[in-house]
Gaussian input, Z-matrix of N, CA and C with variables (Angstrom, degrees):
# hf/3-21g

backbone

0 1
 N
 C     1     B1
 C     2     B2     1     A1
 N     3     B3     2     A2     1     D1
 C     4     B4     3     A3     2     D2
 C     5     B5     4     A4     3     D3
 N     6     B6     5     A5     4     D4
 C     7     B7     6     A6     5     D5
 C     8     B8     7     A7     6     D6
 N     9     B9     8     A8     7     D7
 C    10    B10     9     A9     8     D8
 C    11    B11    10    A10     9     D9
 N    12    B12    11    A11    10    D10
 C    13    B13    12    A12    11    D11
 C    14    B14    13    A13    12    D12
 N    15    B15    14    A14    13    D13
 C    16    B16    15    A15    14    D14
 C    17    B17    16    A16    15    D15
 N    18    B18    17    A17    16    D16
 C    19    B19    18    A18    17    D17
 C    20    B20    19    A19    18    D18
 N    21    B21    20    A20    19    D19
 C    22    B22    21    A21    20    D20
 C    23    B23    22    A22    21    D21
 N    24    B24    23    A23    22    D22
 C    25    B25    24    A24    23    D23
 C    26    B26    25    A25    24    D24
 N    27    B27    26    A26    25    D25
 C    28    B28    27    A27    26    D26
 C    29    B29    28    A28    27    D27
 N    30    B30    29    A29    28    D28
 C    31    B31    30    A30    29    D29
 C    32    B32    31    A31    30    D30
 N    33    B33    32    A32    31    D31
 C    34    B34    33    A33    32    D32
 C    35    B35    34    A34    33    D33
 N    36    B36    35    A35    34    D34
 C    37    B37    36    A36    35    D35
 C    38    B38    37    A37    36    D36
 N    39    B39    38    A38    37    D37
 C    40    B40    39    A39    38    D38
 C    41    B41    40    A40    39    D39
 N    42    B42    41    A41    40    D40
 C    43    B43    42    A42    41    D41
 C    44    B44    43    A43    42    D42
 N    45    B45    44    A44    43    D43
 C    46    B46    45    A45    44    D44
 C    47    B47    46    A46    45    D45
 N    48    B48    47    A47    46    D46
 C    49    B49    48    A48    47    D47
 C    50    B50    49    A49    48    D48
 N    51    B51    50    A50    49    D49
 C    52    B52    51    A51    50    D50
 C    53    B53    52    A52    51    D51
 N    54    B54    53    A53    52    D52
 C    55    B55    54    A54    53    D53
 C    56    B56    55    A55    54    D54
 N    57    B57    56    A56    55    D55
 C    58    B58    57    A57    56    D56
 C    59    B59    58    A58    57    D57
 N    60    B60    59    A59    58    D58
 C    61    B61    60    A60    59    D59
 C    62    B62    61    A61    60    D60
 N    63    B63    62    A62    61    D61
 C    64    B64    63    A63    62    D62
 C    65    B65    64    A64    63    D63
 N    66    B66    65    A65    64    D64
 C    67    B67    66    A66    65    D65
 C    68    B68    67    A67    66    D66
 N    69    B69    68    A68    67    D67
 C    70    B70    69    A69    68    D68
 C    71    B71    70    A70    69    D69
 N    72    B72    71    A71    70    D70
 C    73    B73    72    A72    71    D71
 C    74    B74    73    A73    72    D72
 N    75    B75    74    A74    73    D73
 C    76    B76    75    A75    74    D74
 C    77    B77    76    A76    75    D75
 N    78    B78    77    A77    76    D76
 C    79    B79    78    A78    77    D77
 C    80    B80    79    A79    78    D78
 N    81    B81    80    A80    79    D79
 C    82    B82    81    A81    80    D80
 C    83    B83    82    A82    81    D81
 N    84    B84    83    A83    82    D82
 C    85    B85    84    A84    83    D83
 C    86    B86    85    A85    84    D84
 N    87    B87    86    A86    85    D85
 C    88    B88    87    A87    86    D86
 C    89    B89    88    A88    87    D87
 N    90    B90    89    A89    88    D88
 C    91    B91    90    A90    89    D89
 C    92    B92    91    A91    90    D90
 N    93    B93    92    A92    91    D91
 C    94    B94    93    A93    92    D92
 C    95    B95    94    A94    93    D93
 N    96    B96    95    A95    94    D94
 C    97    B97    96    A96    95    D95
 C    98    B98    97    A97    96    D96
 N    99    B99    98    A98    97    D97
 C   100   B100    99    A99    98    D98
 C   101   B101   100   A100    99    D99
 N   102   B102   101   A101   100   D100
 C   103   B103   102   A102   101   D101
 C   104   B104   103   A103   102   D102
 N   105   B105   104   A104   103   D103
 C   106   B106   105   A105   104   D104
 C   107   B107   106   A106   105   D105
 N   108   B108   107   A107   106   D106
 C   109   B109   108   A108   107   D107
 C   110   B110   109   A109   108   D108
 N   111   B111   110   A110   109   D109
 C   112   B112   111   A111   110   D110
 C   113   B113   112   A112   111   D111
 N   114   B114   113   A113   112   D112
 C   115   B115   114   A114   113   D113
 C   116   B116   115   A115   114   D114
 N   117   B117   116   A116   115   D115
 C   118   B118   117   A117   116   D116
 C   119   B119   118   A118   117   D117
 N   120   B120   119   A119   118   D118
 C   121   B121   120   A120   119   D119
 C   122   B122   121   A121   120   D120
 N   123   B123   122   A122   121   D121
 C   124   B124   123   A123   122   D122
 C   125   B125   124   A124   123   D123
 N   126   B126   125   A125   124   D124
 C   127   B127   126   A126   125   D125
 C   128   B128   127   A127   126   D126
 N   129   B129   128   A128   127   D127
 C   130   B130   129   A129   128   D128
 C   131   B131   130   A130   129   D129
 N   132   B132   131   A131   130   D130
 C   133   B133   132   A132   131   D131
 C   134   B134   133   A133   132   D132
 N   135   B135   134   A134   133   D133
 C   136   B136   135   A135   134   D134
 C   137   B137   136   A136   135   D135
 N   138   B138   137   A137   136   D136
 C   139   B139   138   A138   137   D137
 C   140   B140   139   A139   138   D138
 N   141   B141   140   A140   139   D139
 C   142   B142   141   A141   140   D140
 C   143   B143   142   A142   141   D141
 N   144   B144   143   A143   142   D142
 C   145   B145   144   A144   143   D143
 C   146   B146   145   A145   144   D144
 N   147   B147   146   A146   145   D145
 C   148   B148   147   A147   146   D146
 C   149   B149   148   A148   147   D147
 N   150   B150   149   A149   148   D148
 C   151   B151   150   A150   149   D149
 C   152   B152   151   A151   150   D150
 N   153   B153   152   A152   151   D151
 C   154   B154   153   A153   152   D152
 C   155   B155   154   A154   153   D153
 N   156   B156   155   A155   154   D154
 C   157   B157   156   A156   155   D155
 C   158   B158   157   A157   156   D156
 N   159   B159   158   A158   157   D157
 C   160   B160   159   A159   158   D158
 C   161   B161   160   A160   159   D159
 N   162   B162   161   A161   160   D160
 C   163   B163   162   A162   161   D161
 C   164   B164   163   A163   162   D162
 N   165   B165   164   A164   163   D163
 C   166   B166   165   A165   164   D164
 C   167   B167   166   A166   165   D165
 N   168   B168   167   A167   166   D166
 C   169   B169   168   A168   167   D167
 C   170   B170   169   A169   168   D168
 N   171   B171   170   A170   169   D169
 C   172   B172   171   A171   170   D170
 C   173   B173   172   A172   171   D171
 N   174   B174   173   A173   172   D172
 C   175   B175   174   A174   173   D173
 C   176   B176   175   A175   174   D174
 N   177   B177   176   A176   175   D175
 C   178   B178   177   A177   176   D176
 C   179   B179   178   A178   177   D177
 N   180   B180   179   A179   178   D178
 C   181   B181   180   A180   179   D179
 C   182   B182   181   A181   180   D180
 N   183   B183   182   A182   181   D181
 C   184   B184   183   A183   182   D182
 C   185   B185   184   A184   183   D183
 N   186   B186   185   A185   184   D184
 C   187   B187   186   A186   185   D185
 C   188   B188   187   A187   186   D186
 N   189   B189   188   A188   187   D187
 C   190   B190   189   A189   188   D188
 C   191   B191   190   A190   189   D189
 N   192   B192   191   A191   190   D190
 C   193   B193   192   A192   191   D191
 C   194   B194   193   A193   192   D192
 N   195   B195   194   A194   193   D193
 C   196   B196   195   A195   194   D194
 C   197   B197   196   A196   195   D195
 N   198   B198   197   A197   196   D196
 C   199   B199   198   A198   197   D197
 C   200   B200   199   A199   198   D198
 N   201   B201   200   A200   199   D199
 C   202   B202   201   A201   200   D200
 C   203   B203   202   A202   201   D201
 N   204   B204   203   A203   202   D202
 C   205   B205   204   A204   203   D203
 C   206   B206   205   A205   204   D204
 N   207   B207   206   A206   205   D205
 C   208   B208   207   A207   206   D206
 C   209   B209   208   A208   207   D207
 N   210   B210   209   A209   208   D208
 C   211   B211   210   A210   209   D209
 C   212   B212   211   A211   210   D210
 N   213   B213   212   A212   211   D211
 C   214   B214   213   A213   212   D212
 C   215   B215   214   A214   213   D213
 N   216   B216   215   A215   214   D214
 C   217   B217   216   A216   215   D215
 C   218   B218   217   A217   216   D216
 N   219   B219   218   A218   217   D217
 C   220   B220   219   A219   218   D218
 C   221   B221   220   A220   219   D219
 N   222   B222   221   A221   220   D220
 C   223   B223   222   A222   221   D221
 C   224   B224   223   A223   222   D222
 N   225   B225   224   A224   223   D223
 C   226   B226   225   A225   224   D224
 C   227   B227   226   A226   225   D225
 N   228   B228   227   A227   226   D226
 C   229   B229   228   A228   227   D227
 C   230   B230   229   A229   228   D228
 N   231   B231   230   A230   229   D229
 C   232   B232   231   A231   230   D230
 C   233   B233   232   A232   231   D231
 N   234   B234   233   A233   232   D232
 C   235   B235   234   A234   233   D233
 C   236   B236   235   A235   234   D234
 N   237   B237   236   A236   235   D235
 C   238   B238   237   A237   236   D236
 C   239   B239   238   A238   237   D237
 N   240   B240   239   A239   238   D238
 C   241   B241   240   A240   239   D239
 C   242   B242   241   A241   240   D240
 N   243   B243   242   A242   241   D241
 C   244   B244   243   A243   242   D242
 C   245   B245   244   A244   243   D243
 N   246   B246   245   A245   244   D244
 C   247   B247   246   A246   245   D245
 C   248   B248   247   A247   246   D246
 N   249   B249   248   A248   247   D247
 C   250   B250   249   A249   248   D248
 C   251   B251   250   A250   249   D249
 N   252   B252   251   A251   250   D250
 C   253   B253   252   A252   251   D251
 C   254   B254   253   A253   252   D252
 N   255   B255   254   A254   253   D253
 C   256   B256   255   A255   254   D254
 C   257   B257   256   A256   255   D255
 N   258   B258   257   A257   256   D256
 C   259   B259   258   A258   257   D257
 C   260   B260   259   A259   258   D258
 N   261   B261   260   A260   259   D259
 C   262   B262   261   A261   260   D260
 C   263   B263   262   A262   261   D261
 N   264   B264   263   A263   262   D262
 C   265   B265   264   A264   263   D263
 C   266   B266   265   A265   264   D264
 N   267   B267   266   A266   265   D265
 C   268   B268   267   A267   266   D266
 C   269   B269   268   A268   267   D267
 N   270   B270   269   A269   268   D268
 C   271   B271   270   A270   269   D269
 C   272   B272   271   A271   270   D270
 N   273   B273   272   A272   271   D271
 C   274   B274   273   A273   272   D272
 C   275   B275   274   A274   273   D273
 N   276   B276   275   A275   274   D274
 C   277   B277   276   A276   275   D275
 C   278   B278   277   A277   276   D276
 N   279   B279   278   A278   277   D277
 C   280   B280   279   A279   278   D278
 C   281   B281   280   A280   279   D279
 N   282   B282   281   A281   280   D280
 C   283   B283   282   A282   281   D281
 C   284   B284   283   A283   282   D282
 N   285   B285   284   A284   283   D283
 C   286   B286   285   A285   284   D284
 C   287   B287   286   A286   285   D285
 N   288   B288   287   A287   286   D286
 C   289   B289   288   A288   287   D287
 C   290   B290   289   A289   288   D288
 N   291   B291   290   A290   289   D289
 C   292   B292   291   A291   290   D290
 C   293   B293   292   A292   291   D291
 N   294   B294   293   A293   292   D292
 C   295   B295   294   A294   293   D293
 C   296   B296   295   A295   294   D294
 N   297   B297   296   A296   295   D295
 C   298   B298   297   A297   296   D296
 C   299   B299   298   A298   297   D297
 N   300   B300   299   A299   298   D298
 C   301   B301   300   A300   299   D299
 C   302   B302   301   A301   300   D300
 N   303   B303   302   A302   301   D301
 C   304   B304   303   A303   302   D302
 C   305   B305   304   A304   303   D303
 N   306   B306   305   A305   304   D304
 C   307   B307   306   A306   305   D305
 C   308   B308   307   A307   306   D306
 N   309   B309   308   A308   307   D307
 C   310   B310   309   A309   308   D308
 C   311   B311   310   A310   309   D309
 N   312   B312   311   A311   310   D310
 C   313   B313   312   A312   311   D311
 C   314   B314   313   A313   312   D312

   B1=1.4505
   B2=1.5238
   B3=1.3146
   B4=1.4522
   B5=1.5250
   B6=1.3128
   B7=1.4585
   B8=1.5222
   B9=1.3402
   B10=1.4691
   B11=1.5283
   B12=1.3144
   B13=1.4615
   B14=1.5247
   B15=1.3258
   B16=1.4635
   B17=1.5261
   B18=1.3153
   B19=1.4631
   B20=1.5235
   B21=1.3221
   B22=1.4614
   B23=1.5200
   B24=1.3254
   B25=1.4563
   B26=1.5246
   B27=1.3219
   B28=1.4592
   B29=1.5243
   B30=1.3084
   B31=1.4708
   B32=1.5277
   B33=1.3227
   B34=1.4612
   B35=1.5214
   B36=1.3267
   B37=1.4687
   B38=1.5294
   B39=1.3149
   B40=1.4656
   B41=1.5192
   B42=1.3311
   B43=1.4539
   B44=1.5228
   B45=1.3266
   B46=1.4660
   B47=1.5333
   B48=1.3266
   B49=1.4627
   B50=1.5315
   B51=1.3237
   B52=1.4667
   B53=1.5234
   B54=1.3150
   B55=1.4627
   B56=1.5302
   B57=1.3143
   B58=1.4679
   B59=1.5300
   B60=1.3364
   B61=1.4630
   B62=1.5249
   B63=1.3230
   B64=1.4659
   B65=1.5317
   B66=1.3090
   B67=1.4706
   B68=1.5233
   B69=1.3268
   B70=1.4677
   B71=1.5177
   B72=1.3216
   B73=1.4730
   B74=1.5278
   B75=1.3231
   B76=1.4678
   B77=1.5246
   B78=1.3165
   B79=1.4623
   B80=1.5220
   B81=1.3273
   B82=1.4692
   B83=1.5258
   B84=1.3377
   B85=1.4651
   B86=1.5224
   B87=1.3337
   B88=1.4654
   B89=1.5219
   B90=1.3204
   B91=1.4642
   B92=1.5223
   B93=1.3159
   B94=1.4613
   B95=1.5237
   B96=1.3215
   B97=1.4664
   B98=1.5189
   B99=1.3218
   B100=1.4572
   B101=1.5144
   B102=1.3257
   B103=1.4680
   B104=1.5301
   B105=1.3188
   B106=1.4578
   B107=1.5221
   B108=1.3192
   B109=1.4546
   B110=1.5248
   B111=1.3169
   B112=1.4599
   B113=1.5254
   B114=1.3131
   B115=1.4606
   B116=1.5241
   B117=1.3225
   B118=1.4636
   B119=1.5117
   B120=1.3081
   B121=1.4610
   B122=1.5204
   B123=1.3247
   B124=1.4639
   B125=1.5251
   B126=1.3073
   B127=1.4579
   B128=1.5209
   B129=1.3313
   B130=1.4619
   B131=1.5188
   B132=1.3156
   B133=1.4530
   B134=1.5171
   B135=1.3302
   B136=1.4509
   B137=1.5153
   B138=1.3130
   B139=1.4610
   B140=1.5268
   B141=1.3150
   B142=1.4632
   B143=1.5227
   B144=1.3479
   B145=1.4561
   B146=1.5222
   B147=1.3184
   B148=1.4530
   B149=1.5316
   B150=1.3214
   B151=1.4596
   B152=1.5293
   B153=1.2970
   B154=1.4586
   B155=1.5234
   B156=1.3254
   B157=1.4570
   B158=1.5165
   B159=1.3174
   B160=1.4601
   B161=1.5267
   B162=1.3207
   B163=1.4647
   B164=1.5289
   B165=1.3124
   B166=1.4624
   B167=1.5198
   B168=1.3147
   B169=1.4594
   B170=1.5220
   B171=1.3182
   B172=1.4629
   B173=1.5225
   B174=1.3222
   B175=1.4602
   B176=1.5164
   B177=1.3179
   B178=1.4631
   B179=1.5181
   B180=1.3238
   B181=1.4625
   B182=1.5214
   B183=1.3240
   B184=1.4536
   B185=1.5269
   B186=1.3319
   B187=1.4594
   B188=1.5236
   B189=1.3287
   B190=1.4549
   B191=1.5274
   B192=1.3326
   B193=1.4740
   B194=1.5290
   B195=1.3206
   B196=1.4625
   B197=1.5185
   B198=1.3462
   B199=1.4596
   B200=1.5206
   B201=1.2923
   B202=1.4504
   B203=1.5159
   B204=1.2938
   B205=1.4570
   B206=1.5180
   B207=1.2726
   B208=1.4468
   B209=1.5183
   B210=1.2994
   B211=1.4563
   B212=1.5173
   B213=1.2920
   B214=1.4465
   B215=1.5102
   B216=1.3085
   B217=1.4520
   B218=1.5161
   B219=1.3038
   B220=1.4633
   B221=1.5190
   B222=1.3074
   B223=1.4551
   B224=1.5222
   B225=1.3394
   B226=1.4530
   B227=1.5175
   B228=1.3172
   B229=1.4670
   B230=1.5221
   B231=1.3167
   B232=1.4640
   B233=1.5280
   B234=1.3261
   B235=1.4668
   B236=1.5247
   B237=1.3194
   B238=1.4677
   B239=1.5255
   B240=1.3179
   B241=1.4668
   B242=1.5209
   B243=1.3289
   B244=1.4688
   B245=1.5225
   B246=1.3412
   B247=1.4693
   B248=1.5224
   B249=1.3220
   B250=1.4655
   B251=1.5284
   B252=1.3288
   B253=1.4612
   B254=1.5215
   B255=1.3312
   B256=1.4665
   B257=1.5228
   B258=1.3280
   B259=1.4642
   B260=1.5241
   B261=1.3233
   B262=1.4698
   B263=1.5198
   B264=1.3297
   B265=1.4579
   B266=1.5297
   B267=1.3239
   B268=1.4655
   B269=1.5314
   B270=1.3257
   B271=1.4711
   B272=1.5229
   B273=1.3278
   B274=1.4606
   B275=1.5251
   B276=1.3343
   B277=1.4622
   B278=1.5310
   B279=1.3274
   B280=1.4590
   B281=1.5232
   B282=1.3230
   B283=1.4697
   B284=1.5236
   B285=1.3328
   B286=1.4615
   B287=1.5194
   B288=1.3253
   B289=1.4688
   B290=1.5227
   B291=1.3181
   B292=1.4687
   B293=1.5208
   B294=1.3233
   B295=1.4601
   B296=1.5142
   B297=1.3055
   B298=1.4749
   B299=1.5156
   B300=1.3564
   B301=1.4651
   B302=1.5104
   B303=1.3383
   B304=1.4582
   B305=1.5225
   B306=1.3480
   B307=1.4615
   B308=1.5254
   B309=1.2881
   B310=1.4621
   B311=1.5130
   B312=1.3405
   B313=1.4791
   B314=1.5042
   A1=108.67
   A2=114.93
   A3=120.81
   A4=109.85
   A5=116.25
   A6=122.42
   A7=109.05
   A8=118.87
   A9=119.66
   A10=110.12
   A11=115.81
   A12=121.10
   A13=109.39
   A14=115.92
   A15=122.24
   A16=107.04
   A17=116.72
   A18=121.05
   A19=108.59
   A20=115.94
   A21=118.80
   A22=109.33
   A23=114.46
   A24=122.63
   A25=106.93
   A26=117.40
   A27=121.50
   A28=108.89
   A29=116.51
   A30=122.97
   A31=111.77
   A32=115.81
   A33=122.39
   A34=107.00
   A35=118.45
   A36=119.09
   A37=110.79
   A38=115.51
   A39=120.42
   A40=109.36
   A41=116.06
   A42=121.46
   A43=109.50
   A44=115.75
   A45=120.75
   A46=110.07
   A47=117.41
   A48=121.14
   A49=110.78
   A50=117.10
   A51=120.77
   A52=109.46
   A53=116.62
   A54=120.82
   A55=111.02
   A56=116.75
   A57=121.29
   A58=111.19
   A59=116.90
   A60=121.06
   A61=110.11
   A62=117.20
   A63=121.57
   A64=110.32
   A65=117.55
   A66=121.27
   A67=110.66
   A68=117.02
   A69=120.49
   A70=111.18
   A71=116.53
   A72=119.78
   A73=111.23
   A74=117.87
   A75=120.72
   A76=110.58
   A77=117.76
   A78=120.67
   A79=112.25
   A80=118.01
   A81=120.68
   A82=111.64
   A83=116.45
   A84=120.25
   A85=112.18
   A86=117.76
   A87=121.50
   A88=110.92
   A89=117.31
   A90=120.68
   A91=111.51
   A92=116.70
   A93=121.10
   A94=110.26
   A95=114.83
   A96=119.55
   A97=107.94
   A98=116.01
   A99=121.71
   A100=115.93
   A101=118.87
   A102=120.08
   A103=112.91
   A104=117.84
   A105=120.30
   A106=110.10
   A107=116.22
   A108=122.10
   A109=111.63
   A110=117.56
   A111=121.26
   A112=109.73
   A113=114.87
   A114=121.54
   A115=108.00
   A116=115.94
   A117=121.27
   A118=108.89
   A119=115.17
   A120=120.88
   A121=108.10
   A122=116.14
   A123=119.47
   A124=108.41
   A125=114.21
   A126=122.55
   A127=106.63
   A128=116.26
   A129=120.80
   A130=109.76
   A131=115.94
   A132=120.36
   A133=108.65
   A134=115.45
   A135=120.77
   A136=111.20
   A137=115.72
   A138=121.56
   A139=109.90
   A140=115.87
   A141=121.08
   A142=109.72
   A143=114.45
   A144=119.90
   A145=108.92
   A146=115.92
   A147=120.67
   A148=112.25
   A149=117.61
   A150=121.24
   A151=113.18
   A152=117.50
   A153=120.63
   A154=109.42
   A155=115.74
   A156=120.69
   A157=111.40
   A158=115.16
   A159=120.14
   A160=109.36
   A161=117.82
   A162=120.17
   A163=111.02
   A164=115.36
   A165=122.06
   A166=107.27
   A167=116.56
   A168=121.95
   A169=107.58
   A170=116.81
   A171=122.01
   A172=108.68
   A173=116.36
   A174=122.73
   A175=108.45
   A176=115.97
   A177=121.59
   A178=107.87
   A179=116.49
   A180=122.74
   A181=107.75
   A182=116.36
   A183=121.68
   A184=107.56
   A185=115.78
   A186=120.89
   A187=111.52
   A188=115.34
   A189=122.53
   A190=108.15
   A191=118.29
   A192=119.52
   A193=113.94
   A194=116.42
   A195=119.38
   A196=112.26
   A197=115.73
   A198=123.31
   A199=113.10
   A200=116.91
   A201=119.97
   A202=106.93
   A203=117.21
   A204=117.95
   A205=110.75
   A206=113.17
   A207=121.39
   A208=105.65
   A209=117.31
   A210=118.24
   A211=110.26
   A212=114.76
   A213=120.87
   A214=108.81
   A215=116.05
   A216=121.38
   A217=107.58
   A218=116.02
   A219=121.09
   A220=108.44
   A221=115.81
   A222=120.14
   A223=109.20
   A224=116.15
   A225=121.69
   A226=108.38
   A227=117.01
   A228=120.70
   A229=112.05
   A230=117.18
   A231=122.59
   A232=107.99
   A233=116.89
   A234=121.03
   A235=111.76
   A236=117.48
   A237=120.66
   A238=111.67
   A239=117.19
   A240=120.31
   A241=109.65
   A242=117.71
   A243=121.10
   A244=110.53
   A245=117.25
   A246=120.78
   A247=110.58
   A248=116.96
   A249=121.30
   A250=110.50
   A251=117.04
   A252=121.09
   A253=111.86
   A254=116.67
   A255=120.21
   A256=111.17
   A257=117.37
   A258=119.76
   A259=112.04
   A260=117.55
   A261=120.11
   A262=109.97
   A263=116.78
   A264=121.00
   A265=111.08
   A266=117.15
   A267=120.72
   A268=110.15
   A269=117.14
   A270=120.16
   A271=110.31
   A272=116.78
   A273=121.03
   A274=111.22
   A275=116.41
   A276=120.47
   A277=111.05
   A278=117.76
   A279=120.95
   A280=111.45
   A281=117.23
   A282=120.82
   A283=109.67
   A284=116.82
   A285=120.56
   A286=111.21
   A287=117.61
   A288=121.45
   A289=110.50
   A290=116.96
   A291=121.47
   A292=109.67
   A293=117.30
   A294=121.64
   A295=111.86
   A296=117.24
   A297=120.90
   A298=111.56
   A299=117.27
   A300=121.31
   A301=111.93
   A302=117.09
   A303=121.38
   A304=109.98
   A305=116.96
   A306=119.37
   A307=110.79
   A308=116.47
   A309=121.98
   A310=109.91
   A311=119.11
   A312=121.01
   A313=112.22
   D1=141.26
   D2=-177.66
   D3=-113.97
   D4=135.49
   D5=179.69
   D6=-87.02
   D7=130.23
   D8=175.00
   D9=-62.57
   D10=129.25
   D11=-176.27
   D12=-125.65
   D13=127.77
   D14=173.71
   D15=-104.67
   D16=124.69
   D17=-179.35
   D18=-120.93
   D19=129.26
   D20=176.22
   D21=-123.35
   D22=138.31
   D23=177.49
   D24=-111.95
   D25=116.70
   D26=-178.23
   D27=-114.53
   D28=115.12
   D29=-176.54
   D30=61.94
   D31=20.50
   D32=179.16
   D33=-127.87
   D34=131.73
   D35=176.88
   D36=-63.02
   D37=141.30
   D38=178.99
   D39=-60.70
   D40=138.43
   D41=-179.55
   D42=-134.64
   D43=121.55
   D44=178.09
   D45=-63.71
   D46=-37.14
   D47=-179.07
   D48=-64.97
   D49=-43.77
   D50=177.86
   D51=-64.87
   D52=-42.46
   D53=179.01
   D54=-59.15
   D55=-42.08
   D56=179.73
   D57=-64.34
   D58=-41.11
   D59=177.77
   D60=-63.12
   D61=-43.71
   D62=-179.63
   D63=-61.28
   D64=-47.14
   D65=-178.81
   D66=-63.35
   D67=-42.47
   D68=178.85
   D69=-62.37
   D70=-47.08
   D71=-178.95
   D72=-67.33
   D73=-37.70
   D74=178.89
   D75=-64.81
   D76=-41.44
   D77=180.00
   D78=-67.80
   D79=-24.91
   D80=175.10
   D81=-67.59
   D82=-24.83
   D83=-179.52
   D84=-65.12
   D85=-26.71
   D86=-179.76
   D87=-62.94
   D88=-29.86
   D89=178.93
   D90=-69.70
   D91=-24.35
   D92=178.46
   D93=-83.81
   D94=-43.52
   D95=-178.57
   D96=-142.59
   D97=111.02
   D98=-172.61
   D99=-75.33
   D100=-11.30
   D101=-176.31
   D102=-98.20
   D103=21.20
   D104=178.31
   D105=-68.26
   D106=142.28
   D107=-177.00
   D108=-103.79
   D109=-41.16
   D110=-174.47
   D111=-159.66
   D112=155.93
   D113=175.85
   D114=-132.18
   D115=131.50
   D116=175.99
   D117=-118.02
   D118=130.80
   D119=-179.71
   D120=-128.96
   D121=130.18
   D122=174.94
   D123=-121.80
   D124=137.86
   D125=179.56
   D126=-122.58
   D127=120.45
   D128=-177.10
   D129=-137.59
   D130=155.74
   D131=174.01
   D132=-85.79
   D133=129.31
   D134=179.38
   D135=-85.56
   D136=-174.24
   D137=179.32
   D138=-71.33
   D139=146.21
   D140=-179.42
   D141=-70.17
   D142=132.55
   D143=175.83
   D144=-81.19
   D145=156.50
   D146=-177.49
   D147=-61.51
   D148=-41.98
   D149=-175.42
   D150=-110.51
   D151=3.67
   D152=-177.21
   D153=-134.79
   D154=176.78
   D155=176.79
   D156=-80.24
   D157=-169.36
   D158=-179.40
   D159=-84.06
   D160=127.96
   D161=-179.90
   D162=-82.07
   D163=157.15
   D164=172.10
   D165=-90.03
   D166=127.11
   D167=175.75
   D168=-100.41
   D169=125.48
   D170=-179.30
   D171=-117.68
   D172=128.51
   D173=173.62
   D174=-118.55
   D175=131.66
   D176=178.80
   D177=-122.41
   D178=126.24
   D179=176.39
   D180=-121.86
   D181=127.63
   D182=-179.87
   D183=-119.21
   D184=129.79
   D185=-175.75
   D186=-111.72
   D187=139.76
   D188=175.82
   D189=-112.10
   D190=170.67
   D191=-178.97
   D192=-59.87
   D193=-23.60
   D194=-177.17
   D195=-91.26
   D196=16.67
   D197=178.75
   D198=65.04
   D199=10.31
   D200=173.91
   D201=-74.89
   D202=138.15
   D203=176.39
   D204=-131.68
   D205=151.79
   D206=177.89
   D207=-114.58
   D208=133.04
   D209=179.43
   D210=-130.87
   D211=154.13
   D212=177.74
   D213=-143.61
   D214=145.03
   D215=177.22
   D216=-125.81
   D217=127.16
   D218=179.35
   D219=-133.63
   D220=148.70
   D221=-178.74
   D222=-138.82
   D223=132.04
   D224=178.48
   D225=-161.00
   D226=155.02
   D227=178.30
   D228=-69.86
   D229=-21.03
   D230=177.04
   D231=-101.78
   D232=119.43
   D233=-176.83
   D234=-59.46
   D235=-37.84
   D236=-177.85
   D237=-69.27
   D238=-36.32
   D239=176.60
   D240=-68.49
   D241=-42.05
   D242=177.98
   D243=-61.11
   D244=-42.57
   D245=177.62
   D246=-63.56
   D247=-45.68
   D248=-179.81
   D249=-58.38
   D250=-47.89
   D251=-178.94
   D252=-62.81
   D253=-42.98
   D254=-179.24
   D255=-64.72
   D256=-46.07
   D257=-179.31
   D258=-69.43
   D259=-35.44
   D260=176.80
   D261=-62.98
   D262=-40.93
   D263=177.92
   D264=-64.04
   D265=-43.25
   D266=179.22
   D267=-64.60
   D268=-42.26
   D269=178.20
   D270=-58.53
   D271=-45.40
   D272=179.20
   D273=-61.15
   D274=-42.45
   D275=179.72
   D276=-65.07
   D277=-39.50
   D278=178.74
   D279=-66.44
   D280=-39.65
   D281=177.72
   D282=-62.85
   D283=-44.62
   D284=178.84
   D285=-63.44
   D286=-42.70
   D287=179.49
   D288=-65.83
   D289=-37.15
   D290=178.96
   D291=-64.20
   D292=-40.09
   D293=178.33
   D294=-65.08
   D295=-34.57
   D296=179.12
   D297=-73.50
   D298=-29.10
   D299=-179.49
   D300=-77.40
   D301=-28.78
   D302=-174.83
   D303=-67.61
   D304=137.35
   D305=176.66
   D306=-67.57
   D307=134.78
   D308=179.42
   D309=-89.79
   D310=138.97
   D311=179.51
   D312=-72.82

C-alpha cells in the first residue's frame, strides 16, 4: 500500500532524488501506523546564517482519519540530513502515539 504524499519545494529547485527519498520514507510510516491518510512534506531554504550557508527547512505533516496530525520541523545545510531528522522525529512521535492508543492490560 502506498501513502499519498504531497511534496512542495519552496525556493528550492525540484529534485527527483529528493522526491524519491521523501516517498520512500513516507511509505515506511505505514508500517508504524496503518491508518495514515496522507503525508505532506515541504522543503524550503531558510535564512542565511552569519557563518554558514542557507539551511534546508523540512516540515512533515502526517494525517490520520481523525484529523490528528503529527508534524516535525528540521533544519540542516544538507537536505538529506534535514529529511532524515524530520522523518525520524515523526516516526518516534507515531510510535509514542501508538503506545498511548493501545489498551493497557
